[in-house]
VEXDREN-2710 file (C-alpha; in Angstrom, 1 decimal):
% VEXDREN-2710
k/r/px/py/pz
1/MET/-29.3/-58.5/23.5
2/ILE/-27.9/-55.9/25.9
3/ILE/-24.9/-58.1/26.7
4/LYS/-24.2/-58.5/22.9
5/PHE/-24.5/-54.7/22.5
6/ILE/-22.1/-54.1/25.4
7/GLU/-19.6/-56.7/23.9
8/ASN/-19.8/-54.9/20.6
9/LEU/-19.0/-51.6/22.3
10/PHE/-15.8/-52.9/23.7
11/ASP/-15.0/-55.4/20.9
12/LEU/-11.4/-54.9/19.7
13/GLY/-11.3/-57.4/16.9
14/GLN/-13.5/-55.9/14.2
15/PHE/-11.5/-52.8/13.4
16/VAL/-8.0/-51.3/13.1
17/SER/-6.9/-48.7/15.6
18/HIS/-6.3/-45.1/14.5
19/GLY/-2.6/-45.5/15.3
20/HIS/-2.3/-47.6/12.1
21/CYS/-3.7/-44.7/10.1
22/TYR/-0.9/-42.5/11.4
23/LEU/1.6/-45.3/10.6
24/TRP/2.5/-45.2/14.3
25/ASN/4.6/-42.1/13.6
26/PRO/5.6/-41.0/17.1
27/TYR/5.6/-37.3/16.2
28/LEU/2.1/-37.4/14.7
29/LEU/0.8/-39.6/17.5
30/GLY/2.3/-37.1/20.0
31/LEU/0.8/-34.2/18.2
32/HIS/-2.7/-35.7/18.4
33/ILE/-2.4/-36.9/21.9
34/VAL/-1.1/-33.6/23.3
35/GLY/-3.8/-31.7/21.3
36/ASP/-6.7/-33.9/22.5
37/LEU/-5.4/-34.0/26.1
38/LEU/-5.2/-30.2/26.2
39/ILE/-8.6/-29.8/24.7
40/ALA/-10.1/-32.3/27.1
41/LEU/-8.4/-30.5/30.0
42/ALA/-9.8/-27.2/28.9
43/TYR/-13.3/-28.7/28.5
44/TYR/-13.2/-30.3/31.9
45/SER/-12.0/-27.1/33.6
46/ILE/-14.9/-25.0/32.2
47/PRO/-17.7/-27.0/34.0
48/VAL/-15.8/-26.7/37.3
49/MET/-15.7/-23.0/37.0
50/LEU/-19.4/-22.9/36.0
51/PHE/-20.4/-25.0/39.1
52/TYR/-18.3/-22.7/41.2
53/PHE/-19.9/-19.6/39.8
54/VAL/-23.5/-20.9/40.3
55/ARG/-22.7/-21.9/43.9
56/GLN/-21.3/-18.5/44.7
57/ARG/-24.0/-16.6/43.0
58/GLN/-27.3/-18.0/44.3
59/ASP/-29.2/-15.1/42.8
60/VAL/-28.2/-15.9/39.2
61/PRO/-31.3/-16.7/37.1
62/PHE/-31.5/-19.6/34.7
63/LYS/-29.1/-21.9/36.6
64/GLY/-30.3/-24.8/34.6
65/ILE/-28.8/-23.6/31.4
66/PHE/-25.4/-23.4/33.2
67/LEU/-25.7/-27.0/34.2
68/LEU/-26.7/-28.0/30.6
69/PHE/-23.6/-26.1/29.3
70/ALA/-21.5/-28.0/31.8
71/ALA/-22.9/-31.4/30.7
72/PHE/-22.4/-30.5/27.0
73/ILE/-18.8/-29.4/27.6
74/VAL/-17.9/-32.5/29.6
75/SER/-19.4/-34.7/26.8
76/CYS/-17.2/-32.8/24.2
77/GLY/-14.1/-33.3/26.4
78/THR/-14.8/-37.0/26.7
79/THR/-15.0/-37.5/22.9
80/HIS/-11.4/-36.0/22.8
81/LEU/-10.2/-38.5/25.4
82/MET/-11.9/-41.2/23.3
83/GLU/-9.9/-40.1/20.3
84/ILE/-6.7/-40.9/22.3
85/TRP/-8.1/-44.3/23.4
86/THR/-8.9/-45.3/19.8
87/LEU/-5.3/-44.7/18.8
88/TRP/-4.5/-48.1/20.4
89/TYR/-8.0/-49.7/21.1
90/PRO/-10.5/-49.6/18.1
91/THR/-13.7/-49.4/20.2
92/TYR/-15.4/-47.3/17.6
93/TRP/-18.9/-48.3/18.6
94/LEU/-18.2/-46.9/22.1
95/ALA/-16.7/-43.8/20.5
96/GLY/-19.8/-43.4/18.3
97/GLY/-22.1/-43.9/21.3
98/LEU/-20.3/-41.1/23.2
99/LYS/-20.7/-38.8/20.1
100/VAL/-24.5/-39.6/20.0
101/ILE/-24.7/-38.7/23.7
102/THR/-22.8/-35.5/23.1
103/ALA/-25.1/-34.7/20.2
104/ILE/-28.3/-35.3/22.3
105/VAL/-27.0/-33.1/25.1
106/SER/-25.9/-30.4/22.6
107/LEU/-29.3/-30.4/20.9
108/TYR/-31.2/-30.3/24.1
109/THR/-29.0/-27.4/25.4
110/ALA/-29.5/-25.5/22.1
111/SER/-33.3/-26.0/22.3
112/GLU/-33.4/-24.8/26.0
113/LEU/-31.2/-21.8/25.1
114/PHE/-33.5/-20.9/22.2
115/ASP/-36.5/-20.8/24.5
116/LEU/-34.5/-18.9/27.2
117/ILE/-33.4/-16.0/24.9
118/PRO/-36.6/-14.0/25.0
119/GLU/-36.7/-14.2/28.8
120/ALA/-33.1/-13.1/29.0
121/LEU/-33.6/-10.2/26.7
122/VAL/-36.3/-8.6/28.9
123/LEU/-34.0/-8.5/31.9
124/PRO/-33.1/-4.9/32.9
125/SER/-29.5/-4.0/32.1
126/PRO/-27.1/-2.8/34.9
127/THR/-27.3/0.7/33.4
128/GLN/-31.1/0.8/33.6
129/TRP/-31.0/-0.4/37.3
130/GLU/-28.3/2.2/38.1
131/ILE/-30.4/5.0/36.5
132/ALA/-33.5/3.9/38.3
133/ASN/-31.7/3.7/41.6
134/GLN/-30.2/7.2/41.0
135/ASN/-33.6/8.7/40.2
136/LEU/-35.1/7.1/43.3
137/SER/-32.3/8.3/45.5
138/GLN/-32.7/11.8/44.2
139/GLU/-36.4/11.8/44.8
140/ILE/-35.9/10.5/48.3
141/ARG/-33.3/13.1/49.1
142/GLU/-35.5/15.9/47.8
143/ARG/-38.6/14.6/49.6
144/GLN/-36.6/14.3/52.8
145/GLN/-35.4/17.9/52.4
146/ALA/-38.9/19.1/51.8
147/GLU/-40.2/17.2/54.8
148/GLU/-37.5/18.7/57.0
149/MET/-38.3/22.2/55.9
150/LEU/-42.0/21.6/56.6
151/LEU/-41.3/20.1/60.0
152/GLN/-39.0/23.0/60.9
153/ALA/-41.6/25.5/59.8
154/HIS/-44.3/23.6/61.8
155/ASN/-42.3/23.7/65.0
156/GLU/-41.2/27.4/64.6
157/LEU/-44.4/28.8/63.2
158/GLU/-47.2/26.6/64.6
159/ASP/-49.5/29.5/64.8
160/ARG/-49.1/30.2/61.1
161/VAL/-49.5/26.6/59.9
162/SER/-53.0/27.1/58.5
163/GLU/-51.9/30.3/56.7
164/ARG/-48.9/28.8/55.1
165/THR/-50.3/25.4/54.3
166/SER/-51.5/26.5/50.9
167/GLU/-48.2/28.3/50.2
168/LEU/-46.2/25.3/51.1
169/SER/-48.4/23.1/49.0
170/SER/-47.9/25.4/46.0
171/ALA/-44.2/25.5/46.6
172/LEU/-44.1/21.7/46.8
173/LEU/-46.0/21.4/43.6
174/ALA/-43.7/23.9/41.9
175/LEU/-40.7/22.1/43.2
176/GLN/-42.0/18.7/41.9
177/LYS/-42.8/20.3/38.5
178/GLU/-39.3/21.8/38.3
179/ILE/-37.8/18.4/39.2
180/ALA/-39.9/16.7/36.6
181/GLU/-38.9/19.3/34.0
182/ARG/-35.2/18.9/34.8
183/GLU/-35.4/15.2/34.6
184/GLN/-37.2/15.4/31.3
185/ALA/-34.5/17.9/30.0
186/ASN/-31.7/15.6/31.2
187/LYS/-33.4/12.6/29.6
188/LEU/-33.8/14.5/26.3
189/LEU/-30.2/15.7/26.5
190/HIS/-29.0/12.1/27.1
191/GLN/-31.1/10.8/24.2
192/SER/-29.7/13.6/21.9
193/MET/-26.2/12.7/22.8
194/GLN/-26.8/9.1/22.2
195/ARG/-28.3/9.9/18.7
196/TYR/-25.4/12.2/17.9
197/ARG/-22.8/9.6/18.8
198/PHE/-24.7/6.8/17.0
199/LEU/-24.8/9.0/13.8
200/ALA/-21.1/9.9/14.3
201/ASP/-20.1/6.2/14.6
202/ALA/-22.1/5.4/11.5
203/MET/-20.3/8.0/9.3
204/PRO/-17.4/6.9/7.1
205/GLN/-15.5/10.1/8.1
206/ILE/-13.5/10.7/11.2
207/VAL/-15.5/12.9/13.6
208/TRP/-14.1/14.7/16.7
209/THR/-15.1/17.3/19.2
210/ALA/-13.1/19.7/21.3
211/ARG/-13.7/21.9/24.3
212/PRO/-13.7/25.7/23.8
213/ASP/-10.1/25.8/25.0
214/GLY/-9.2/23.4/22.1
215/PHE/-8.7/20.2/24.2
216/LEU/-10.0/17.3/22.0
217/ASP/-12.3/15.1/24.1
218/TYR/-14.2/12.9/21.6
219/TYR/-13.6/10.8/18.5
220/ASN/-16.0/8.4/16.7
221/GLU/-15.3/4.7/16.2
222/ARG/-13.8/5.4/12.7
223/TRP/-10.8/7.2/14.4
224/TYR/-10.1/4.3/16.7
225/ASN/-10.4/1.7/14.0
226/TYR/-8.1/3.6/11.7
227/THR/-5.4/4.7/14.1
228/GLY/-5.6/1.8/16.6
229/MET/-5.3/4.3/19.5
230/THR/-7.5/4.7/22.6
231/LEU/-9.2/7.8/23.8
232/GLU/-6.6/8.3/26.5
233/GLN/-3.8/8.2/23.9
234/THR/-5.5/10.8/21.6
235/GLU/-7.0/13.2/24.1
236/GLY/-5.6/16.7/24.0
237/SER/-2.8/16.7/21.4
238/GLY/-2.2/13.0/21.3
239/TRP/-3.4/12.9/17.7
240/GLY/-0.1/14.4/16.6
241/SER/1.6/11.0/17.0
242/VAL/-0.2/9.6/14.0
243/LEU/0.1/12.7/11.8
244/HIS/2.7/12.7/9.1
245/PRO/5.8/14.6/10.4
246/GLU/5.8/16.9/7.3
247/ASP/2.2/18.0/8.0
248/LEU/2.4/18.4/11.8
249/GLN/3.6/22.0/11.9
250/LEU/1.1/23.2/9.3
251/CYS/-1.7/21.5/11.1
252/ILE/-0.7/23.1/14.4
253/ASP/-0.5/26.5/12.8
254/GLN/-3.9/26.2/11.2
255/TRP/-5.5/24.9/14.4
256/THR/-3.9/27.6/16.5
257/GLN/-5.1/30.3/14.1
258/ALA/-8.6/28.9/14.1
259/TYR/-8.7/28.7/17.9
260/GLN/-7.4/32.3/18.3
261/THR/-9.8/33.8/15.7
262/GLY/-12.8/31.6/16.3
263/LYS/-13.1/30.8/12.6
264/SER/-13.6/27.5/10.8
265/TYR/-10.7/26.0/8.8
266/GLU/-9.9/23.4/6.2
267/ILE/-6.7/21.5/5.6
268/GLU/-5.2/18.5/3.9
269/TYR/-3.0/16.2/5.9
270/ARG/-1.9/12.6/6.2
271/PHE/-2.7/10.1/9.0
272/LYS/-1.0/6.8/9.6
273/ARG/-3.2/3.7/9.3
274/ALA/-2.6/1.2/12.1
275/SER/-3.3/-1.9/9.9
276/ASP/-0.3/-1.4/7.6
277/GLY/1.5/1.7/8.7
278/ALA/0.6/3.6/5.5
279/TYR/-0.1/7.3/5.5
280/ARG/-3.3/8.3/3.7
281/TRP/-4.5/11.8/2.8
282/TYR/-7.4/13.3/4.7
283/LEU/-9.4/16.5/4.2
284/GLY/-9.8/18.0/7.7
285/ARG/-12.6/20.6/8.5
286/ALA/-13.4/22.2/11.9
287/LEU/-16.3/24.4/12.8
288/PRO/-16.9/26.4/16.1
289/MET/-20.3/25.9/17.8
290/LYS/-21.4/29.2/19.4
291/ASN/-24.2/30.1/21.8
292/GLU/-26.7/32.9/21.4
293/ASN/-24.1/35.3/22.8
294/GLY/-21.6/34.3/20.1
295/LYS/-19.3/32.5/22.6
296/ILE/-17.7/29.2/21.4
297/VAL/-19.1/26.3/23.4
298/GLN/-17.6/23.5/21.4
299/TRP/-15.5/22.6/18.3
300/VAL/-16.7/20.0/15.9
301/GLY/-14.5/18.6/13.2
302/THR/-14.4/15.9/10.5
303/GLY/-11.7/14.1/8.5
304/THR/-12.6/12.7/5.0
305/ASP/-10.3/10.1/3.3
306/ILE/-9.2/11.7/0.0
307/ASP/-6.2/9.5/-0.6
308/ASP/-7.7/7.8/-3.7
309/GLN/-8.7/11.2/-5.1
310/LYS/-5.1/12.5/-4.5
311/GLN/-3.7/9.4/-6.3
312/VAL/-6.0/10.0/-9.3
313/GLU/-4.9/13.6/-9.4
314/ALA/-1.3/12.6/-9.3
315/GLU/-1.8/10.0/-12.1
316/LEU/-3.6/12.6/-14.2
317/ARG/-0.8/15.1/-13.6
318/SER/1.8/12.4/-14.6
319/ALA/-0.3/11.5/-17.7
320/LEU/-0.5/15.1/-18.7
321/GLU/3.2/15.6/-18.2
322/LYS/3.9/12.5/-20.2
323/GLU/1.6/13.7/-22.9
324/LYS/3.4/17.0/-23.0
325/GLU/6.8/15.3/-23.2
326/LEU/5.5/13.1/-26.1
327/SER/4.1/16.1/-27.9
328/LEU/7.5/17.9/-27.5
329/LEU/9.2/14.7/-28.7
330/LYS/6.9/14.5/-31.8
331/SER/7.6/18.2/-32.6
332/ALA/11.4/17.6/-32.2
333/ILE/11.2/14.5/-34.4
334/VAL/9.4/16.4/-37.1
335/THR/11.9/19.2/-37.0
336/MET/14.8/16.9/-37.0
337/THR/13.6/14.6/-39.8
338/SER/12.7/17.6/-42.0
339/HIS/16.2/18.9/-41.5
340/GLU/18.2/15.7/-41.6
341/PHE/16.2/14.2/-44.6
342/ARG/16.8/17.2/-46.8
343/THR/20.5/16.4/-47.5
344/PRO/20.1/12.7/-48.5
345/LEU/17.0/13.5/-50.5
346/THR/18.8/16.2/-52.4
347/THR/21.6/13.7/-53.0
348/ILE/19.2/11.0/-54.3
349/LEU/17.3/13.5/-56.5
350/SER/20.5/15.0/-58.0
351/SER/22.1/11.6/-58.7
352/ALA/18.8/10.3/-60.1
353/GLU/18.4/13.3/-62.4
354/ILE/22.1/13.0/-63.6
355/LEU/21.6/9.3/-64.4
356/GLU/18.3/10.1/-66.2
357/CYS/19.9/12.8/-68.4
358/TYR/23.5/11.7/-68.9
359/SER/23.6/8.0/-68.3
360/HIS/24.2/7.3/-72.0
361/LYS/27.4/9.5/-71.8
362/PHE/28.7/7.9/-68.5
363/THR/31.0/5.0/-68.1
364/GLU/29.8/2.0/-66.0
365/ALA/32.1/3.2/-63.2
366/LYS/30.6/6.7/-63.2
367/LYS/27.1/5.2/-63.2
368/LEU/28.1/2.9/-60.3
369/GLU/29.4/6.0/-58.4
370/HIS/26.0/7.7/-58.6
371/LEU/24.1/4.6/-57.7
372/GLN/26.3/4.1/-54.6
373/ARG/25.6/7.7/-53.6
374/ILE/21.9/7.0/-53.8
375/GLN/22.4/3.8/-51.8
376/ARG/24.4/5.6/-49.1
377/ALA/21.7/8.3/-48.9
378/VAL/19.0/5.7/-48.6
379/LYS/20.9/3.8/-45.9
380/HIS/21.4/7.1/-44.0
381/MET/17.7/7.9/-44.2
382/ASN/16.9/4.3/-43.1
383/GLY/19.2/4.7/-40.1
384/LEU/17.5/8.0/-39.2
385/LEU/14.1/6.4/-39.4
386/SER/15.2/3.4/-37.3
387/ASP/16.5/5.8/-34.6
388/VAL/13.3/7.8/-34.6
389/LEU/11.1/4.7/-34.3
390/LEU/13.4/3.2/-31.6
391/ILE/13.4/6.4/-29.4
392/GLY/9.6/6.7/-30.0
393/LYS/9.1/3.1/-28.7
394/ALA/11.4/3.8/-25.7
395/GLU/9.6/7.1/-24.8
396/ALA/6.2/5.3/-25.0
397/GLY/7.4/2.5/-22.7
398/LYS/7.2/-0.2/-25.4
399/LEU/10.9/-1.0/-25.9
400/GLU/11.2/-4.7/-25.2
401/PHE/13.9/-6.5/-23.1
402/ASN/14.5/-10.1/-24.2
403/PRO/17.7/-11.4/-22.6
404/THR/19.4/-14.6/-23.9
405/SER/22.6/-16.5/-23.1
406/LEU/25.5/-14.8/-24.9
407/GLU/29.3/-15.4/-25.2
408/LEU/30.2/-11.8/-24.6
409/GLU/33.8/-11.7/-25.7
410/GLN/33.1/-13.4/-29.1
411/TYR/30.1/-11.0/-29.6
412/CYS/32.3/-7.9/-28.9
413/ARG/35.2/-9.1/-31.2
414/LYS/32.8/-9.7/-34.1
415/LEU/31.2/-6.3/-33.6
416/VAL/34.6/-4.6/-33.6
417/GLU/35.5/-6.4/-36.8
418/GLU/32.3/-5.2/-38.5
419/ILE/32.8/-1.5/-37.3
420/GLN/36.4/-1.6/-38.4
421/LEU/35.4/-2.3/-42.0
422/THR/33.6/1.1/-42.1
423/THR/36.7/3.2/-41.5
424/ASN/40.2/3.4/-42.9
425/THR/41.4/6.3/-40.7
426/HIS/40.8/4.8/-37.3
427/THR/42.1/1.7/-35.5
428/ILE/39.8/0.0/-33.1
429/VAL/41.8/-1.9/-30.4
430/PHE/39.8/-4.5/-28.4
431/GLY/41.1/-5.5/-24.9
432/LYS/39.8/-7.9/-22.3
433/GLN/40.5/-8.2/-18.5
434/GLY/39.3/-11.0/-16.2
435/GLU/37.9/-14.5/-16.7
436/CYS/35.4/-15.0/-19.6
437/VAL/32.0/-16.1/-18.4
438/ASP/28.7/-16.4/-20.2
439/ALA/26.3/-13.5/-19.9
440/TYR/22.6/-13.2/-20.1
441/MET/21.7/-10.0/-22.0
442/ASP/19.6/-8.7/-24.8
443/GLU/21.7/-8.9/-28.0
444/LYS/19.7/-6.3/-29.9
445/LEU/20.0/-3.7/-27.2
446/LEU/23.8/-4.4/-26.9
447/LEU/24.0/-3.7/-30.6
448/HIS/22.3/-0.4/-30.1
449/ILE/24.7/0.5/-27.2
450/PHE/28.0/-0.5/-28.8
451/SER/27.3/0.4/-32.4
452/ASN/26.3/3.9/-31.4
453/LEU/29.2/4.4/-29.0
454/LEU/31.8/3.1/-31.6
455/SER/30.2/5.0/-34.5
456/ASN/30.3/8.2/-32.4
457/ALA/33.9/7.6/-31.5
458/ILE/34.7/7.4/-35.2
459/LYS/32.5/10.3/-36.2
460/TYR/33.8/12.7/-33.5
461/SER/37.4/11.8/-34.2
462/PRO/37.6/13.4/-37.7
463/GLN/41.4/13.3/-37.6
464/GLY/41.5/9.5/-37.2
465/GLY/43.4/7.8/-34.4
466/THR/43.0/4.9/-32.0
467/ILE/39.8/3.8/-30.4
468/ARG/39.9/1.5/-27.4
469/PHE/37.2/-0.9/-26.6
470/ASP/37.9/-2.6/-23.3
471/LEU/35.8/-5.5/-21.8
472/ILE/36.4/-5.9/-18.0
473/TYR/34.9/-8.8/-16.0
474/LYS/34.1/-8.3/-12.4
475/LEU/32.1/-10.3/-9.8
476/GLY/28.5/-10.3/-11.0
477/GLU/28.9/-7.6/-13.6
478/VAL/30.9/-6.5/-16.7
479/ILE/32.4/-3.1/-17.5
480/PHE/32.6/-1.8/-21.1
481/GLN/34.8/1.2/-21.8
482/ILE/35.0/2.9/-25.2
483/GLN/37.6/5.7/-25.5
484/ASP/38.5/7.9/-28.4
485/GLU/41.0/10.7/-29.2
486/GLY/38.4/13.1/-30.7
487/ILE/37.1/16.6/-30.1
488/GLY/35.8/15.8/-26.6
489/ILE/32.6/17.1/-24.9
490/PRO/32.4/20.4/-23.0
491/ASN/31.5/20.0/-19.3
492/ILE/28.4/22.2/-19.7
493/ASP/26.9/19.7/-22.2
494/GLN/27.6/16.5/-20.3
495/ALA/24.7/16.7/-17.9
496/GLN/22.1/16.7/-20.7
497/LEU/24.0/14.4/-23.0
498/PHE/21.7/11.4/-22.7
499/ASN/18.5/13.3/-23.4
500/SER/16.9/13.1/-26.8
501/PHE/18.2/15.6/-29.4
502/GLN/21.0/16.8/-27.2
503/ARG/24.5/17.2/-28.7
504/GLY/27.8/18.8/-27.7
505/SER/28.0/22.5/-28.5
506/ASN/31.4/22.0/-30.2
507/VAL/30.2/19.5/-32.9
508/GLY/30.4/22.1/-35.6
509/THR/29.4/20.8/-39.0
510/ILE/29.5/17.1/-38.0
511/SER/26.1/15.7/-38.8
512/GLY/24.0/14.0/-36.2
513/THR/20.5/13.7/-34.7
514/GLY/21.2/13.7/-31.0
515/LEU/19.2/10.4/-30.6
516/GLY/22.1/7.9/-30.4
517/LEU/23.1/8.5/-26.8
518/ALA/19.5/8.6/-25.7
519/ILE/19.0/5.2/-27.3
520/VAL/22.1/4.0/-25.5
521/LYS/20.9/5.2/-22.2
522/LYS/17.5/3.5/-22.6
523/SER/19.1/0.2/-23.6
524/VAL/21.5/0.4/-20.6
525/ASP/18.6/1.1/-18.2
526/LEU/16.7/-1.9/-19.5
527/HIS/19.6/-4.1/-18.5
528/GLY/19.6/-2.6/-15.0
529/GLY/23.1/-1.0/-15.7
530/GLN/24.7/2.4/-15.6
531/ILE/26.5/4.6/-18.0
532/TRP/28.6/7.8/-17.6
533/VAL/31.0/9.9/-19.6
534/GLU/34.5/11.2/-18.9
535/SER/35.7/13.8/-21.4
536/GLU/38.1/16.7/-22.1
537/VAL/37.8/19.0/-25.1
538/ASN/40.4/18.3/-27.8
539/ILE/41.7/15.3/-25.7
540/GLY/39.1/12.7/-26.1
541/THR/36.0/11.0/-24.6
542/ALA/35.5/7.8/-22.7
543/PHE/32.1/6.2/-22.2
544/ILE/31.9/3.6/-19.3
545/VAL/29.0/1.1/-19.2
546/THR/28.4/-1.3/-16.4
547/LEU/25.9/-4.1/-16.8
548/PRO/24.9/-7.1/-14.6
549/LEU/26.1/-10.4/-16.1
550/ASN/22.8/-12.2/-15.5
551/ASN/19.5/-10.3/-16.1
552/ARG/17.1/-13.3/-16.4
553/ASN/15.4/-12.4/-13.1
554/LEU/15.2/-8.6/-13.7
555/PRO/11.7/-7.6/-12.3
556/ASP/9.1/-6.2/-14.7
557/SER/8.6/-3.1/-12.5
558/PHE/12.3/-2.2/-13.0
559/VAL/12.0/-2.5/-16.8
560/THR/8.8/-0.5/-16.8
561/ALA/10.4/2.3/-14.7
562/SER/13.5/2.3/-16.9
563/ILE/11.8/2.7/-20.2
564/SER/9.3/5.3/-19.0
END
């Protein structure tokens, strides 16, 4: 039976070796062999060190647990060597037996360790032994001093021994009482300091103390965890290395003033967090601790993280500013629409009244003329409403960016043809430079850009003339340039030209809402492009627009920032 069991342990014919599982991949085999060899080497080296430690320290208690740990670790190392062996030799019964032995040793070690823990916990700590030794040494020295004094007094004043015995006894009792009181006071002081530091470490705020001269000598654990610094690095003025450079001088001034006047202070500053290098806002407070004579004996300070609060305040300020801007926009829209709608509404009303009263006297051509006036007025009002709705969506951050593949030259030529049909006094000349490539842009936004720029070129060139529309291909981007021979834009007006309801001061009686260029700017921003103007009064104006050719990967954060 035993022979059969041993044969099964070393039988190679029943199973397939692990090497087949790894497809005999040399790199995978090497990885497992090296890993298991290193683990086994580490496991076997640990018991050697444990045996050496136990032999060198004969006074170490619980030697048996060290030996159990050594046996457990050796068993674990052997299982890893067995993992290498089974790569070629499938003696899995033997491998399983080793694991069972390892499990038995492990469980026995764990049970022994569980029973041993209460005994280990009651062992005095090195600190307790040190305090006891110090107290005993102090008492011995004091007793030796008292005995020496008594012996000297006995030798010198033997005839007065009886008289002074009671006095010496009283003095000895008083001395012992004083010693006991001092020991009790030191013990209470030590306990108080321990409680203080425990409470300070438990606080979510940074806590620090400084000597009366301002030298910082203590921080709680929150400081070290946040800054990643040591006490040696932050003692004195070392804290300045993690303070934001913009806040350093203000903090030094406040601390210097508080130190000189002996008054408390409060300040907001930013400290660098070690985990990610980010600066966070803290509210710092410092209070002087004074004795009964009013003299400062210590400074105590705290730092409270208020970064989330500061962010909320900033968001609230931004929201209020945005609300204010939207309110001003609404007021401007109401003012503009009430003014701009008056003329087309008057036209519609007058033409409708004329047709109502005199249509029976008019020819068909005359009736058609009044109907066309009404249609033009309605189209004008519809355009105004479209501009108002569009700029409203843009200001509210809801203007969408939907790029699609676009044959850009064909699109521009078609747009030029359509705009040319609206004027008989202007000639729009389209030009192209560079190799034509497909673009990826938002067709609706391009229509807003070029229809507004071309319409403005016509509108602000009342004498007619030539308007150039140039399309220039460059590496990764395309440049559009629209140039007219109109009234131009004064330099003083150009900086605010792309803001809503802004127009040149020289437009005179030329109608307009001041929304077109604002819409153009929003549409260009959504493409991730740029626009600028070059103009001279009475010479003409050129608008230059640069757009990336492929915007399919434009990040959402950029789009949001652009439209807001």
